[in-house]
C-alpha positions in Angstrom: 25.5 139.1 214.7 25.0 137.5 218.5 24.2 141.4 219.5 21.4 141.3 216.8 19.9 138.3 217.8 20.1 139.5 221.4 18.1 142.7 220.6 15.6 140.8 218.6 14.8 138.6 221.3 14.9 141.2 224.0 12.7 143.3 221.3 10.3 140.2 221.4 9.9 139.5 224.6 9.0 143.1 225.6 6.2 142.8 223.0 4.8 140.0 224.4 4.8 141.6 228.0 3.1 144.2 226.4 0.3 142.4 224.7 -0.4 140.2 228.2 -0.6 143.7 229.8 -2.9 145.3 227.2 -5.1 141.5 227.5 -5.5 142.2 231.2 -6.6 145.6 230.7 -10.6 145.9 230.9 -12.3 146.5 227.5 -13.1 150.2 227.2 -16.8 150.9 226.6 -17.9 152.0 223.1 -18.1 155.9 223.2 -21.6 157.6 222.3 -21.7 159.6 219.2 -21.9 163.3 219.8 -25.4 163.9 219.3 -26.2 160.9 222.0 -24.1 162.9 224.2 -25.4 166.1 223.6 -29.2 164.7 224.0 -28.2 163.3 227.4 -26.5 166.5 228.5 -29.9 168.6 227.4 -31.9 166.0 229.4 -29.8 166.5 232.3 -30.2 170.4 232.0 -33.7 170.2 231.9 -34.1 168.3 235.0 -31.6 170.2 236.8 -33.0 173.7 235.7 -36.9 172.4 236.5 -36.0 171.2 240.2 -33.8 174.0 241.0 -36.6 176.3 240.0 -38.9 174.7 241.7 -36.8 174.8 245.0 -36.3 178.3 244.6 -39.8 178.8 244.5 -40.6 176.5 247.5 -37.8 179.0 249.6 -39.3 182.1 248.6 -41.2 184.2 251.3 -43.8 185.1 248.8 -47.2 183.5 249.9 -48.9 182.8 246.5 -52.4 182.9 247.8 -52.0 186.4 249.2 -49.7 187.7 246.7 -52.7 187.0 244.0 -55.8 187.4 246.0 -54.7 190.5 247.5 -53.8 192.0 251.0 -57.6 192.7 251.9 -59.3 189.9 250.2 -56.9 187.8 252.1 -57.7 189.1 255.0 -61.2 188.8 255.0 -61.2 185.4 253.9 -62.2 182.3 256.5 -59.5 179.6 257.7 -61.5 177.5 255.4 -61.3 179.6 252.3 -57.7 180.2 252.9 -57.1 176.3 253.3 -58.8 175.9 249.9 -57.2 178.5 248.1 -53.8 177.0 249.6 -54.6 173.6 248.1 -55.4 175.1 244.5 -52.2 176.8 244.5 -50.0 174.0 246.1 -48.6 176.1 248.9 -49.3 173.5 251.4 -47.9 170.6 249.2 -44.3 169.4 250.0 -41.6 170.3 247.2 -40.7 166.8 246.3 -44.3 165.9 245.9 -45.3 168.7 243.9 -41.9 168.3 241.8 -42.7 164.4 240.9 -46.5 165.7 239.9 -45.1 168.3 237.8 -42.4 166.0 236.4 -44.9 163.1 235.2 -47.1 165.6 233.6 -43.9 167.1 232.0 -42.4 164.0 230.2 -46.2 163.9 228.4 -45.6 167.4 227.3 -48.0 169.2 230.1 -46.3 171.8 231.9 -49.0 172.3 234.2 -51.5 175.0 234.5 -50.5 178.9 234.9 -52.1 179.9 237.8 -51.4 183.7 237.4 -52.9 184.1 233.9 -55.3 181.1 234.3 -54.1 179.2 231.0 -51.6 176.0 230.1 -48.4 176.8 230.5 -47.3 176.0 227.2 -49.8 178.8 225.8 -48.7 181.4 228.0 -45.5 180.6 226.5 -46.2 180.3 222.8 -48.2 184.0 223.0 -45.1 185.7 223.9 -42.7 183.7 222.8 -42.9 185.3 219.5 -42.1 188.8 220.5 -39.3 188.1 222.9 -37.5 186.1 219.9 -37.9 189.1 217.8 -36.7 191.3 220.2 -33.6 189.2 221.1 -32.7 188.4 217.8 -32.5 192.0 216.8 -30.6 193.0 219.8 -28.4 189.8 219.3 -27.6 190.5 215.6 -26.9 194.1 216.4 -24.7 193.8 219.5 -22.7 191.7 217.5 -22.1 193.6 214.3 -21.4 196.6 216.4 -19.6 195.0 218.4 -16.9 193.5 216.1 -17.1 196.8 213.7 -16.0 198.6 216.9 -13.2 196.1 217.9 -11.5 196.1 214.4 -11.8 199.7 214.4 -10.2 200.3 218.1 -7.2 197.4 217.5 -6.9 198.7 214.2 -6.1 202.7 215.7 -4.4 201.3 218.9 -3.6 204.4 221.1 -5.4 206.5 219.1 -8.4 208.7 219.4 -10.8 205.9 218.1 -9.3 203.4 220.1 -9.5 205.5 223.6 -13.2 206.6 223.0 -14.3 202.7 221.8 -12.6 202.0 225.0 -14.3 204.4 227.3 -17.5 203.6 225.8 -17.2 200.2 226.5 -15.9 200.7 230.2 -18.9 203.1 230.4 -21.6 200.9 229.3 -20.4 197.8 231.5 -20.9 199.7 234.3 -24.4 200.7 233.4 -27.3 199.1 235.0 -29.4 197.7 231.9 -32.6 199.0 233.4 -31.6 202.4 233.9 -30.5 202.7 230.7 -33.8 201.8 229.5 -35.5 204.5 231.7 -33.0 207.1 230.0 -33.7 206.0 226.8 -37.5 205.8 227.4 -37.7 209.3 228.7 -35.2 211.0 226.2 -36.5 209.2 222.7 -40.2 208.5 223.5 -41.2 211.2 225.7 -38.8 214.2 225.2 -38.5 213.5 221.7 -41.1 211.5 220.7 -39.4 209.5 218.3 -40.8 206.0 219.6 -43.7 205.2 221.0 -43.8 204.9 225.1 -43.9 201.3 225.0 -45.8 197.9 224.2 -45.5 195.7 221.1 -48.4 197.3 219.3 -50.4 200.6 219.6 -52.4 201.2 222.4 -56.3 200.3 221.9 -55.8 198.7 218.3 -57.1 195.4 217.7 -54.8 192.6 216.9 -56.4 192.1 213.2 -55.2 195.8 212.5 -51.6 195.7 213.9 -49.3 195.5 211.1 -45.5 194.2 210.8 -44.6 197.8 210.5 -46.3 198.9 213.6 -44.7 195.9 215.7 -41.3 196.8 214.2 -41.3 200.3 215.6 -42.2 199.6 219.0 -39.4 197.1 218.8 -36.7 199.3 217.8 -36.1 201.2 221.0 -35.9 198.3 223.3 -33.5 196.2 220.8 -31.4 198.9 220.6 -31.3 199.5 224.3 -30.5 195.6 224.7 -28.5 195.7 222.0 -25.9 198.4 223.4 -25.2 196.4 226.7 -23.9 193.6 224.7 -21.5 195.2 222.8 -18.8 195.7 225.2 -17.5 192.3 225.7 -17.4 191.6 221.7 -15.7 194.7 221.0 -12.7 194.8 224.0 -12.3 191.3 222.9 -11.9 191.9 218.9 -9.9 194.6 220.0 -7.0 192.6 221.5 -7.4 190.1 218.7 -6.9 192.9 216.1 -3.8 194.0 218.3 -2.4 190.3 218.2 -2.9 190.0 214.4 -1.2 193.0 213.6 1.8 192.0 215.9 2.2 188.7 214.1 4.8 187.9 211.8 2.9 187.4 208.9 1.2 190.6 209.2 4.6 192.2 209.4 5.5 190.2 206.3 2.5 191.6 204.5 3.7 195.4 206.1 7.2 195.1 204.4 5.4 194.0 201.0 3.4 197.4 201.1 0.1 196.5 202.4 -1.6 198.8 204.6 -3.2 197.9 208.2 -7.0 197.8 206.9 -5.8 195.7 203.8 -3.7 193.3 206.5 -6.7 193.2 209.0 -9.0 192.6 205.9 -6.8 190.1 204.0 -5.0 188.3 206.6 -6.9 188.6 210.2 -10.6 188.3 209.6 -10.5 184.7 210.1 -8.9 184.9 213.0 -11.5 187.4 214.4 -14.3 185.4 213.5 -13.7 182.6 215.8 -13.6 184.4 219.1 -16.3 187.2 218.0 -18.7 184.1 217.2 -17.6 182.5 220.4 -18.4 185.6 222.4 -21.7 186.2 220.5 -23.0 182.7 221.2 -22.3 182.9 224.5 -23.8 185.9 225.1 -27.6 184.6 224.5 -27.8 184.3 228.4 -26.9 187.5 228.9 -29.4 189.2 226.2 -32.3 186.9 227.9 -31.3 188.2 231.2 -31.1 191.8 230.2 -34.8 191.4 228.0 -36.2 190.4 231.5 -35.3 194.4 232.6 -36.0 195.8 229.3 -39.2 194.3 228.8 -40.4 195.1 232.2 -39.5 199.1 231.7 -40.8 199.1 228.1 -43.9 197.2 229.2 -43.0 194.7 226.1 -45.6 191.5 226.5 -42.7 188.8 226.4 -41.1 186.1 228.5 -39.3 188.4 230.7 -42.3 190.3 231.6 -44.0 187.0 232.3 -41.2 185.7 234.2 -41.4 188.9 236.4 -45.2 188.5 237.0 -44.8 184.8 237.9 -42.1 185.3 240.1 -43.9 188.1 242.1 -46.8 185.6 242.1 -45.3 182.6 243.2 -46.8 181.0 239.8 -44.0 178.0 240.1 -45.3 176.2 236.9 -44.9 179.2 234.8 -41.5 180.2 236.1 -40.2 176.8 235.6 -41.6 176.4 231.9 -39.8 179.9 231.1 -36.7 178.7 233.0 -36.5 176.0 230.6 -37.3 177.7 227.4 -34.6 180.1 228.3 -32.2 177.0 229.3 -32.8 175.6 226.0 -32.2 178.3 224.0 -28.9 178.7 225.5 -28.2 175.2 224.8 -28.9 175.6 221.5 -26.8 178.2 221.2 -23.8 176.6 222.2 -24.4 173.4 220.2 -24.9 176.0 217.1 -21.4 177.9 218.1 -19.8 174.1 218.4 -21.3 173.3 214.8 -20.0 176.6 213.0 -16.5 176.4 214.2 -16.1 173.9 211.7 -17.1 176.2 209.0 -15.1 179.1 210.3 -11.9 177.3 210.9 -11.6 173.5 209.1 -8.8 173.0 211.2 -10.9 172.5 214.0 -13.7 170.5 212.1 -10.3 168.3 211.6 -9.4 168.1 215.2 -12.7 167.1 216.2 -13.1 164.7 213.8 -9.5 162.7 214.5 -10.6 163.0 218.1 -13.8 161.1 217.7 -12.0 158.2 215.4 
């Protein structure tokens, strides 16, 4: 009895001491909801992307005046005319001053004037975004579907001929430059075989009102195939490893003892475990798809954001280059955000863990 009273008094004293310590701790600030945190991250990403792009353009050795007026015209200009053109292009304005002026306009929705295209940046991006998004979306879907199918086939046929062929293809494609593959595809399928047009997003010389959706799709096929081929390797190899892990798991072995074949085990027990990593890589590859589209659009003369970015970079057109960089950063951010949301749809355990963490 005395021992119980002693334990109770000790426990009570300990609880009081813990309560005093807790009362002395500073109160934690309330945590922002997830959408507010994502909004803050997005704003910081946009600010960092715009400033870094401005800084890189200012550090570039390209003289925007000389690059856009031409070597002969620049040499024949008077010093007064050169100074006037430099002021128009902002070549002599300090970096921080130019960025502050641009940021003040960007907060109101004005991204500046593209000096290369002589049009507002928002107009140039809007005109070329449709073509680029169609190209990237088609290549993105094809890369995901083909990569998942090849990875499942290679994992199910581990160390056999299909597996060796898929791995050899992935290693070869990973080591192949995108622009070189685009040039080979253009020479073989457009020049030699004549199956596809030589480039552009519409027939040459045709009026915009007479171009049909079939015409645009016909010009889209070859660039999209080239761009999708380069994105297959990572998804296929990663999916293969996941299939191998699934087939070596205890529940897969138990299913085999019940008479289920390899493909039945993968279809019934492995697809949910395979979709998650494939989905992660698929959304993470958006930045690679956009980077590859720059080279593909240049080779195929495809009028999209990638070709406009090359033109802006070679001409020192900072406002347009910053606008395209912001558009690409927003696209990658949206892809990562969509992946986080879809995790809970694909696997309810992730949704439950996330909600518990928020609480």
